[in-house]
TORNUBA-747690 format. One record per residue (C-alpha): residue in three letters; y, x, z negated. Coordinates in steps of 0.001 Angstrom, whole numbers, plus 500000, padded with zeros to 6 digits. Layout:
BEGIN
Ala:Y:X:Z
...
//
This chain:
BEGIN
Met:858278:298806:948301
Ile:855624:300946:950046
Asn:855927:300348:953758
Phe:853315:300448:956497
Arg:854368:303936:957640
Tyr:853463:305305:954195
His:849955:303866:954462
Val:849467:305371:957888
Val:850619:308776:956715
Ser:848375:308605:953645
Leu:845298:307620:955643
Thr:846025:310295:958201
Ala:846228:312906:955432
Val:842907:311773:953975
Phe:841072:311935:957291
Leu:842702:315260:958068
Ala:841463:316636:954729
Leu:837934:315369:955461
Ala:837971:316957:958863
Ile:839166:320270:957471
Gly:836473:320085:954744
Leu:833755:319459:957285
Val:834931:322355:959429
Val:835149:324720:956467
Gly:831827:323522:955012
Thr:830031:323883:958313
Ala:831429:327347:958769
Ala:830260:328295:955266
Leu:826765:326887:955817
Asn:826462:328739:959063
Gly:826796:331928:957073
Pro:824756:333362:954174
Val:823787:329965:952685
Val:822055:328836:955855
Asp:820365:332195:956232
Thr:819049:331997:952662
Leu:817734:328460:953182
Lys:816041:329468:956406
Asp:814418:332441:954699
Arg:813071:330199:951924
Val:811722:327638:954399
Asp:810044:330406:956389
Ala:808538:331883:953225
Leu:807199:328510:952086
Ser:805755:327875:955514
Lys:803961:331229:955443
Asp:802679:330534:951903
Asn:801285:327188:953008
Thr:799589:328828:955965
Asn:798075:331515:953730
Tyr:796837:328965:951190
Arg:795338:326835:953958
Glu:793539:329848:955404
Gln:792353:330825:951924
Ala:790992:327312:951317
Asn:789169:327485:954657
Gln:787758:330857:953681
Tyr:786514:329499:950340
Arg:784883:326571:952115
Asp:783196:328921:954591
Glu:782017:331143:951735
Leu:780594:328118:949898
Asn:778790:326967:953030
Ser:777461:330501:953532
Thr:776230:330565:949943
Gln:774453:327262:950481
Asp:772898:328606:953676
Phe:771888:331767:951834
Ala:770036:329736:949183
Thr:768211:327832:951912
Gln:767258:330994:953775
Val:765988:332924:950752
Ser:764052:329982:949277
Pro:760812:330754:951171
Ala:760804:334324:949846
Leu:761390:333132:946278
Leu:759155:330055:946323
Asn:756553:330353:949051
Gly:753125:329316:947752
Lys:753983:329487:944075
Leu:753223:325787:943497
Thr:750324:325512:945924
Gly:747869:322928:944678
Arg:750205:321732:941950
Lys:750823:317989:941789
Ile:754453:317157:941023
Leu:756038:313749:940443
Val:759740:313219:941223
Val:761592:310663:939076
Val:765103:309840:940275
Leu:767612:308345:937844
Pro:770734:306360:938829
Gly:773193:308671:940587
Gly:770543:311230:941480
Gln:769592:309778:944862
Asp:771859:312170:946777
Tyr:770053:315189:945310
Ala:766454:313971:945328
Glu:765622:314710:948955
Gly:766900:318293:948796
Thr:765107:318915:945505
Thr:761847:317552:946916
Ala:762258:319758:949980
Met:762547:322855:947761
Leu:759401:321845:945858
Lys:757555:321536:949162
Val:758749:325009:950180
Ala:756960:326196:947035
Gly:753806:324433:948243
Ala:753857:321587:945710
Ala:751948:318405:946436
Ile:754415:315596:945724
Thr:752440:312715:944235
Gly:755354:310336:944834
Thr:758958:309496:944113
Val:759947:306859:941562
Thr:763592:305769:941654
Val:764647:304157:938381
Gln:767317:301504:938828
Asp:770289:301029:936509
Lys:768718:297728:935436
Phe:765972:299658:933633
Phe:768504:301184:931243
Glu:770627:298096:930564
Pro:770416:297173:926851
Ala:770138:293463:927643
Asn:766754:294018:929328
Ala:765036:295741:926403
Phe:762897:292776:925356
Glu:761928:291933:928939
Leu:760743:295520:929414
Leu:758769:295300:926190
Asp:757005:292150:927399
Leu:756510:293666:930847
Ala:754776:296729:929418
Asp:752223:294496:927719
Lys:751566:292393:930831
Ala:751470:295340:933254
Ser:748715:297299:931474
Gln:745471:297760:933437
Pro:741920:298933:932630
Thr:742743:302586:933381
Val:746392:302254:932297
Ser:745922:300989:928790
Ala:748702:299803:926502
Glu:746822:301349:923600
Gly:748684:304261:922122
Leu:752077:303107:923388
Pro:755010:303144:920935
Leu:754769:300263:918487
Asn:758419:299240:918219
Ser:760974:296944:919819
Asp:762331:299557:922235
Gly:761446:298224:925687
Val:762672:301333:927509
Glu:760516:303607:925375
Thr:757408:301430:925694
Ser:757755:300876:929444
Ser:758517:304566:930031
Ala:755394:305504:928078
Leu:753274:303108:930160
Leu:754692:304505:933422
Ala:753980:308044:932251
Val:750366:307105:931548
Ala:750058:305516:935000
Leu:751657:308355:936952
Leu:750644:311536:935119
Gln:747336:313348:934784
Gln:745095:311795:932152
Ala:741733:312622:930599
Gln:740459:309359:932066
Pro:741698:309262:935687
Val:743936:306343:936660
Ser:742665:304352:939606
Ala:744900:303889:942642
Ala:744580:300106:942324
Asp:745693:300122:938703
Leu:748657:302364:939522
Thr:749707:299977:942280
Ala:749441:297017:939901
Val:751588:298708:937243
Leu:754260:299821:939686
Thr:754366:296406:941370
Ala:755037:294791:937986
Tyr:758217:296882:937733
Thr:759317:296996:941365
Lys:759113:293249:941890
Pro:761850:292389:939320
Gly:763973:295335:940510
Tyr:763445:297892:937755
Leu:762024:300565:940050
Asn:761708:301606:943667
Val:758767:303778:944692
Ser:757928:305854:947743
Asp:755482:304418:950263
Glu:752807:306950:949407
Ile:752286:307438:945691
Val:749212:308490:943769
Pro:748389:309071:940097
Gly:747536:312399:938486
Ala:750789:314412:938523
Glu:750639:317460:936245
Ala:754422:317777:935886
Thr:757593:315765:936465
Val:760937:316675:937949
Val:763638:314282:936769
Val:766663:314228:939087
Ser:769808:312781:937531
Gly:773406:312332:938647
Leu:776720:311623:936959
Pro:776401:309589:933747
Pro:777441:305910:933637
Val:780967:305038:932545
Asp:780721:301305:931760
Arg:780854:299815:928264
Asp:777081:300308:927818
Ala:777268:303957:928910
Ala:776329:305461:925558
Glu:773185:303356:925212
Lys:772224:303907:928860
Asn:772506:307654:928302
Arg:770228:307398:925286
Asn:767756:305356:927331
Ala:767708:308044:930031
Val:766802:310604:927366
Thr:764134:308236:926036
Leu:762506:307913:929471
Thr:762595:311677:930007
Asn:761120:312248:926561
Gln:758160:309970:927298
Phe:757300:311838:930492
His:757278:315174:928674
Lys:755033:314076:925800
Asp:751889:315513:927387
Arg:753100:317183:930587
Pro:755876:319625:931592
Val:759261:318205:932633
Val:762158:319868:934424
Val:765510:318058:934642
Gly:767685:318799:937658
Gly:771025:317184:937015
Asn:774776:317435:936930
Gly:776585:319009:933999
Ile:779721:316894:934494
Gly:780742:313932:932317
Asp:780148:312879:928741
Gly:776543:312090:927962
Asn:774979:313508:931121
Leu:771213:313979:930796
Val:771307:317785:931004
Ala:773833:318017:928174
Glu:771867:315520:926075
Val:768666:317537:926411
Arg:770443:320811:925632
Ser:772102:319360:922542
Asp:768784:318172:921095
Pro:767258:320986:918983
Thr:763722:319849:919835
Leu:764027:318893:923503
Val:765914:322058:924455
Lys:762791:324034:923487
Glu:760458:321792:925490
Ile:762328:320645:928627
Ser:763838:322964:931233
Thr:767185:321945:932769
Val:769367:322906:935733
Asp:772939:321595:935687
Asn:774067:322127:939318
Val:771450:320273:941350
Ser:774275:318927:943546
Thr:774259:322327:945295
Glu:771575:324048:947340
Gln:771549:326861:944779
Gly:770892:324316:942031
Arg:768026:322749:943938
Leu:766516:326191:944497
Ala:766947:326935:940773
Thr:765225:323627:939936
Ala:762180:324525:942011
Met:762131:327993:940436
Ala:762319:326380:936991
Val:759294:324222:937889
Val:757370:327374:938851
Glu:758426:329008:935599
Arg:757485:325932:933545
Val:754229:324920:935245
Val:752822:328343:936117
Gly:754376:330501:933423
Gly:754671:327969:930605
Lys:758247:329011:929893
Val:761205:326707:929151
Gly:764716:327649:930265
Gln:768246:326269:930723
Tyr:770013:327237:933963
Gly:773226:326659:935883
Leu:776944:326810:935182
Ser:777606:324431:932292
Ala:777493:324893:928529
Gly:774044:325782:927229
Ala:772837:327566:930375
Ser:771306:330961:929663
Ala:771386:332130:933286
Leu:772285:330909:936757
Val:768664:330841:937933
Pro:765272:331694:936428
Lys:763847:335145:937037
Ala:761747:335166:940183
Ser:758053:335219:939334
Gly:755744:337760:940906
//
């Protein structure tokens, strides 16, 4: 029979072995292993510091580039759109870029006839018939429904009516009729408009953002193209947008063999450089009559248009 003394001796041997192992292990770790680990930790710490400083440098360089675009804009744009009447149409997601784009147009001397912000509701497929009915009811003596698309596409018909009301026409649109048309669309929440807005724009800048991602995204993207197409029927259009995401307006225009020859696009309007490029593209389109595709995404032929003399 194993007695109590045997248990005591066994336990003592176990604890003694653990103690010896700890002493030996500690002694080993205090040697080359510990030194190696310390070296690796120090190296990783230095790498992290270098990467952090590099990221800060990139951010500073980006900010400097943005500042550079702002500072050179007067030299590139000053007076080149003097006397030109430009309408700004802002699509869903483009609100963050509209103010900066408008500011660049003003640097060029453009007279902004107004800003129309199109709400997501305008592009929802479920509202197509309501927009069709609205286009008929909203027409005015100098904003006639005659000549509008004869189909069941409410977005196309309403966009055509808005283009007639806002753009330069052979028969001038009266201020009262413009107000009546816009009120018909702002009251039910299809549009928002700037406080001061007048008819007679000779060109349109469409500012768009990231494309929608809901289940109706594909049809909403098509509707955005439809609206843009109606505004360019008789007058120049430049799209300042974002080249990110499936179905974004810039990509849709560039992929259309007809529109890409008629509508200028800039795909990085989220940056100051992109907003400068958009204003330069308006100069090129309105003054020079040339169409171009600019920015960083697929389909761009250059970063910015060539500066006009």
